[in-house]
C-alpha positions in Angstrom: 0.0 0.0 0.0 1.4 3.4 -1.0 1.9 6.2 1.5 -0.9 8.2 -0.3 -3.4 5.4 0.2 -2.5 5.1 3.9 -3.1 8.8 4.5 -6.8 8.7 3.2 -9.4 9.1 6.0 -11.5 6.0 6.8 -14.8 7.7 6.3 -16.8 4.5 6.3 -15.6 3.5 9.7 -16.3 7.0 11.2 -19.8 7.1 9.7 -20.5 3.7 11.2 -19.2 4.9 14.6 -21.4 8.0 14.5 -24.4 5.9 13.5 -23.9 3.5 16.4 -23.5 6.4 18.8 -26.7 8.0 17.6 -28.5 4.7 17.9 -27.2 4.2 21.4 -28.1 7.7 22.4 -31.6 7.3 20.9 -32.1 4.0 22.9 -31.0 5.8 26.1 -33.3 8.8 25.4 -36.2 6.5 24.6 -35.5 4.4 27.6 -35.4 7.6 29.8 -38.6 8.9 28.2 -40.3 5.5 28.6 -39.2 5.4 32.3 -40.4 9.0 32.7 -43.7 8.2 31.0 -44.1 5.0 33.1 -43.4 7.0 36.2 -45.9 9.6 35.3 -48.6 7.0 34.6 -47.8 5.3 37.9 -48.1 8.7 39.7 -51.3 9.4 37.9 -52.8 6.0 38.9 -51.8 6.5 42.5 -53.2 10.0 42.6 -56.6 8.7 41.2 -56.7 5.6 43.3 -59.4 5.4 46.1 -58.4 6.9 49.3 -58.1 5.3 52.8 -61.1 6.9 54.5 -64.1 4.7 55.3 -66.4 7.6 56.3 -66.7 11.3 55.6 -63.9 13.1 57.4 -63.7 16.7 58.4 -60.4 18.5 58.2 -59.5 22.0 59.1 -56.7 23.6 57.1 -55.3 26.7 58.9 -54.8 29.9 57.1 -51.3 30.4 55.7 -50.8 26.6 55.2 -48.6 25.8 52.2 -48.5 22.6 50.1 -46.0 20.8 52.3 -47.9 21.5 55.5 -51.3 20.6 53.9 -50.0 17.3 52.5 -48.5 16.3 55.8 -51.7 17.2 57.6 -53.9 15.2 55.2 -51.7 12.1 55.6 -51.5 12.5 59.4 -55.3 12.7 59.5 -55.7 9.6 57.3 -57.2 11.4 54.4 -54.5 10.5 51.8 -52.0 7.6 51.7 -48.8 9.3 50.7 -48.0 13.0 51.1 -45.1 12.7 48.7 -47.4 11.5 45.9 -49.8 14.3 46.7 -47.1 17.0 46.6 -45.6 15.7 43.4 -48.9 15.5 41.5 -50.1 19.0 42.7 -46.7 20.5 41.8 -46.8 18.9 38.3 -50.2 20.5 37.9 -48.8 23.8 39.1 -51.6 23.9 41.7 -49.5 24.4 44.8 -50.7 28.0 45.2 -54.4 27.2 44.5 -55.2 25.2 47.7 -57.5 27.2 50.0 -57.6 27.0 53.8 -60.8 26.2 55.6 -62.9 23.4 57.0 -63.7 20.6 54.5 -65.7 17.5 54.5 -63.7 14.8 52.7 -66.0 12.1 51.2 -65.4 8.5 52.2 -62.9 6.8 49.9 -62.0 10.1 48.1 -58.9 9.9 45.9 -56.1 12.3 46.3 -57.2 13.8 43.0 -60.7 14.4 44.4 -59.2 15.9 47.6 -57.1 18.2 45.5 -60.1 19.4 43.5 -62.1 20.0 46.6 -59.3 22.1 48.2 -59.0 24.1 45.0 -62.7 24.7 44.8 -62.8 26.3 48.3 -66.2 24.5 49.0 -65.8 24.6 52.7 -68.4 23.5 55.2 -71.1 26.1 55.8 -72.5 26.5 59.3 -75.9 28.1 60.0 -76.2 30.8 62.6 -79.9 31.7 63.2 -81.2 34.9 64.8 -84.9 35.0 65.5 -86.9 38.1 64.4 -87.6 40.4 67.3 -84.3 39.9 69.2 -82.8 43.0 70.7 -79.2 43.9 69.7 -77.9 42.7 73.1 -79.6 39.3 72.5 -78.1 39.1 69.1 -74.6 39.7 70.5 -75.3 37.0 73.1 -76.1 34.5 70.3 -72.9 35.5 68.5 -70.8 35.0 71.6 -72.3 31.6 72.3 -71.4 30.3 68.8 -68.4 28.0 68.8 -68.0 28.4 65.0 -67.3 32.1 65.2 -64.2 33.8 66.5 -63.1 37.2 67.9 -64.7 39.7 70.3 -67.5 42.3 69.9 -66.5 45.5 71.6 -69.8 47.3 71.3 -73.4 46.4 71.1 -75.0 48.0 68.0 -77.8 50.5 68.2 -81.2 48.9 68.6 -82.9 48.0 65.4 -79.9 48.3 63.1 -79.5 44.5 62.4 -81.4 42.2 60.1 -82.2 38.9 61.9 -82.3 35.8 59.8 -80.3 32.6 59.2 -76.7 33.3 58.0 -74.3 30.8 56.6 -70.7 31.1 57.6 -67.5 29.2 57.6 -65.7 28.1 60.8 -63.5 30.9 62.0 -65.6 33.8 60.7 -65.2 36.9 62.8 -68.2 37.7 65.1 -67.7 41.4 64.2 -67.7 40.6 60.5 -71.1 38.8 60.8 -72.5 41.6 62.9 -71.4 44.1 60.2 -73.0 41.9 57.6 -76.3 41.9 59.5 -76.2 45.7 59.5 -75.3 45.9 55.9 -78.1 43.5 54.9 -80.6 45.6 56.7 -79.5 48.8 54.9 -79.7 46.9 51.6 -83.1 45.6 52.3 -84.4 49.1 53.2 -82.8 50.4 50.0 -85.0 47.9 48.2 -88.2 48.4 50.1 -88.2 52.2 50.8 -88.7 53.4 47.2 -91.6 51.0 46.7 -93.5 52.0 49.9 -97.2 52.7 49.9 -98.2 56.3 49.3 -99.2 58.7 52.1 -97.9 56.7 55.0 -97.6 58.5 58.3 -93.9 57.5 58.4 -91.4 60.1 57.2 -88.0 58.3 57.6 -86.5 54.9 57.4 -85.8 55.1 61.1 -89.5 55.5 61.8 -90.2 52.5 59.6 -87.8 50.4 61.6 -89.3 51.6 64.9 -92.9 50.7 63.9 -91.7 47.4 62.3 -90.1 46.4 65.6 -93.4 47.0 67.4 -95.2 44.8 64.8 -92.5 42.2 65.2 -93.1 42.0 69.0 -96.9 42.0 68.7 -97.2 38.9 66.5 -95.3 35.9 65.5 -97.8 34.9 62.8 -96.3 36.0 59.5 -99.6 36.1 57.6 -101.1 38.7 59.9 -98.1 41.1 60.1 -99.5 43.3 57.3 -102.8 43.6 59.2 -101.2 44.4 62.5 -99.1 47.0 60.7 -102.2 48.5 59.2 -103.8 48.8 62.6 -100.9 50.9 63.8 -100.8 52.9 60.6 -104.5 53.7 61.0 -104.0 54.7 64.6 -101.1 57.0 63.7 -103.2 58.6 61.0 -105.9 59.4 63.5 -103.5 60.6 66.1 -104.3 57.7 68.4 -101.8 56.1 70.8 -100.4 52.8 69.7 -101.1 51.2 73.1 -98.6 48.3 72.6 -97.6 46.3 75.6 -94.2 45.3 74.2 -93.2 49.0 74.1 -93.8 49.3 77.9 -91.8 46.1 78.5 -88.8 47.5 76.5 -88.8 50.7 78.6 -88.7 48.5 81.8 -86.3 45.8 80.9 -84.7 46.7 77.5 -86.6 43.9 75.9 -85.8 41.1 78.4 -89.0 39.1 79.3 -90.6 40.2 82.5 -91.9 36.7 83.3 -95.2 38.2 84.4 -98.0 40.4 83.1 -97.9 44.2 83.1 -99.1 46.0 86.2 -101.5 48.9 86.0 -98.9 51.2 87.5 -96.6 50.3 84.6 -99.2 51.0 82.1 -100.0 54.4 83.7 -96.3 55.3 84.1 -95.7 58.5 82.2 -91.9 58.4 82.9 -91.4 55.4 80.7 -90.4 57.0 77.4 -91.4 53.9 75.4 -94.9 53.6 77.0 -97.2 54.0 74.0 -100.2 54.0 76.3 -99.0 57.4 77.4 -97.1 58.9 74.4 -99.2 59.9 71.3 -96.4 58.9 68.8 -93.9 56.2 68.0 -91.4 55.2 70.7 -88.0 57.1 70.6 -86.1 54.0 69.4 -86.9 50.5 68.0 -87.7 48.0 70.7 -86.1 45.1 68.8 -84.6 44.1 65.4 -87.4 43.5 63.0 -87.2 40.9 60.3 -87.8 41.5 56.6 -91.5 40.5 56.7 -92.3 43.1 59.4 -90.4 45.8 57.6 -92.2 45.0 54.4 -95.6 45.0 56.2 -95.0 48.4 57.6 -94.1 49.9 54.3 -96.9 48.1 52.5 -99.6 47.4 55.1 -102.9 45.6 54.4 -105.9 47.6 53.3 -108.2 47.6 56.3 -110.0 50.0 58.6 -109.3 48.0 61.7 -108.1 50.0 64.7 -107.8 47.3 67.4 -106.7 43.7 67.8 -106.5 41.2 70.7 -105.3 37.6 71.0 -107.7 35.0 69.8 -106.4 32.0 71.8 -104.9 30.3 68.7 -101.6 32.2 68.6 -103.0 34.9 66.3 -105.3 37.9 66.8 -108.8 39.0 66.1 -109.3 42.5 64.6 -112.0 45.1 65.1 -113.0 48.5 63.6 -114.8 49.8 66.6 -114.0 50.0 70.3 -117.3 48.2 71.1 -116.4 45.3 68.9 -113.0 45.3 70.4 -114.4 45.1 73.9 -116.4 42.0 73.0 -113.2 40.4 71.6 -111.3 41.3 74.7 -114.1 39.7 76.8 -113.8 36.5 74.8 -110.1 36.5 75.3 -110.6 36.9 79.0 -112.9 33.9 79.1 -110.3 31.8 77.2 -107.6 32.9 79.8 -109.9 31.9 82.7 -110.6 28.5 81.1 -106.9 27.9 80.7 -106.1 28.8 84.3 -109.0 26.5 85.5 -107.7 23.7 83.3 -104.1 24.0 84.5 -102.9 26.0 81.5 -104.4 23.6 78.9 
């Protein structure tokens, strides 16, 4: 072989080497991809597998909890099987910042994927806090303080008649003050809705007067269907310059709305020093005597069409109405007979 021939590059051997190298690299890459894909499918299967709980489980995730802390808590409380799998799947989905704190009810057998979606949705447990119509503001604050779902302190009892009593749905940990503020806001919004649509020529000039009269209606009857008629009686009396003569107003002046546990005394009815005594003052009381509900507020602003000026209990929980004092006296006599019969029968 000549020297020139020996100096020629062995291109065939180099090409073969490069080809083999590429093939080996491809095999390695495909193997890595296959392993990665297989690992991903395994993670996906584990994430979607049924969870360990055999019954619905309540968990409370504190505010400020991150993915690591949440995953550890879920495993510690037996909601998921492996916090590492949970963290890996959530991180791959870029959902580590989408988990919301709060109180959750985890369904029995929920997979980690289902738990993840629930925590992302923020569908926390809702608790009901109910305030009966006709409670005073002090009574409402007492209900708030007794709730073990709410947190924080209330530093000041709101003015009488500024809250809207009804059932509110809250999450555990809601501030008592926040709920109190919500009740005040809801009442303002309700009056914003009702006031422009009030009946014409009412002897009520302001929203405050509407609240005052609604609070009297609220305390006079617990029968929703007769609130418009009770309101109409008081509206008719105001138009004629008559006193309202409402027993609950006297009670409020005596005890700030707390039950007396007895009937009113004649001296209390005749007491002119009680500023809320509507047997003595020819006008509305100076303040509301309770927090009226939406039905009583609506009844005052759109009372029934009636000429009735009087009402008295009828023995069934409701009232009987009268246009004249003579008719009212007969109704009162009937009520007195019912009272006597009940006393004679031991309260039956």
